[in-house]
C-alpha positions in Angstrom: -24.3 15.4 -1.8 -21.1 14.0 -0.2 -18.9 11.8 -2.3 -18.8 8.2 -1.4 -15.5 7.1 0.1 -13.5 4.4 -1.6 -13.4 1.2 0.5 -10.0 -0.1 1.6 -9.1 -3.1 3.7 -5.8 -2.9 5.5 -4.2 -6.1 6.8 -1.6 -5.8 9.5 0.2 -7.5 12.3 -1.5 -7.0 15.7 -0.2 -4.0 17.5 1.7 -2.4 14.7 1.4 1.4 15.3 2.8 2.6 11.9 0.1 0.5 10.2 -2.5 2.3 12.3 -1.0 5.6 11.4 -1.2 4.7 7.7 -4.9 3.7 8.1 -5.5 7.1 9.7 -3.7 8.8 6.7 -5.9 7.0 4.2 -9.0 7.9 6.2 -7.9 11.6 6.2 -7.6 11.4 2.4 -11.1 10.1 1.6 -10.9 6.3 2.0 -13.2 4.2 4.2 -10.6 1.9 5.9 -11.3 -1.4 7.6 -8.4 -2.7 9.6 -7.9 -6.5 9.9 -5.3 -7.6 12.3 -3.8 -10.9 11.0 -1.1 -13.0 12.7 0.1 -14.5 9.4 0.9 -11.7 7.0 2.9 -14.1 4.8 -0.3 -15.8 4.0 -2.0 -12.5 3.1 0.8 -11.6 0.8 0.7 -15.0 -1.0 -3.0 -14.6 -1.4 -2.5 -11.3 -3.3 0.6 -12.4 -5.2 3.1 -10.2 -3.5 6.7 -11.4 -3.9 8.8 -11.3 -0.8 11.0 -8.5 -2.2 8.0 -6.3 -2.7 6.4 -7.0 0.7 5.6 -4.0 2.9 4.7 -3.6 6.5 1.0 -4.0 5.7 -1.2 -4.9 2.8 -4.1 -2.7 1.7 -6.6 -4.0 -0.7 -8.6 -1.5 -2.8 -10.8 -2.9 -5.5 -8.7 -5.4 -7.5 -5.4 -3.9 -6.3 -3.1 -4.6 -3.4 -1.0 -1.7 -2.1 2.1 -2.7 -0.1 3.5 -0.5 2.5 3.4 3.2 3.0 2.5 4.3 -0.5 1.5 8.0 -0.8 -2.2 8.6 -1.5 -1.5 10.5 -4.8 0.0 7.4 -6.2 -3.0 5.2 -5.1 -5.5 7.6 -6.7 -3.4 7.5 -9.9 -3.5 3.7 -9.8 -7.3 3.7 -9.3 -7.8 6.2 -12.2 -5.5 4.5 -14.7 -6.5 0.9 -14.0 -3.2 -0.7 -15.2 -3.0 -4.4 -15.8 -1.0 -5.1 -12.7 -1.7 -6.7 -9.3 -0.8 -3.6 -7.4 1.9 -1.3 -6.2 4.6 -1.4 -3.5 6.8 1.0 -1.6 9.1 -1.7 -0.1 10.6 -1.2 3.3 9.5 1.5 5.6 11.1 4.7 4.2 11.4 7.6 6.6 9.0 10.4 5.9 6.5 8.2 4.1 2.9 8.3 5.1 2.5 6.8 8.6 6.3 6.9 9.2 8.3 9.4 11.2 11.3 11.2 10.0 12.1 13.3 6.9 11.8 12.2 3.3 15.3 12.0 2.0 14.7 11.1 -1.7 11.8 10.5 -4.0 9.9 7.3 -3.2 10.2 4.6 -5.8 6.9 2.9 -6.0 7.1 -0.5 -7.8 4.5 -2.4 -9.8 3.4 -5.8 -8.5 3.1 -8.2 -11.5 3.3 -11.9 -12.3 6.7 -11.5 -14.0 10.0 -12.6 -12.5 13.0 -10.2 -12.3 13.2 -6.6 -11.1 9.8 -5.0 -10.5 9.0 -2.2 -12.9 8.9 1.3 -11.5 5.3 2.5 -11.4 6.2 6.1 -10.3 8.7 8.1 -8.4 7.1 10.5 -5.9 
């Protein structure tokens, strides 16, 4: 019997190709992705409690978590397995070589935790 795919909703600006590439990456790694093009991504980020400094190109909602930007799937699967008491995770900016982005990875990706706290975001993992 085939394993049921984890549902994910990816919110993105209309026409953004790197967001489409990231959705395809998630699909290739076992997620059932619904893409929602939204003209006001600031509203989406506010809805899910994402601070401006943690905002990514797109917002992906999986279960109770929001994933900002081009986070590698291994980190997402770890998040879903560990169930930490955070809102989600973020790979701010659009680092070269990250899933859905062109170029070569130049350093470990620093994935940050999205919480309700002020100040620097805690590092969730380096990948």
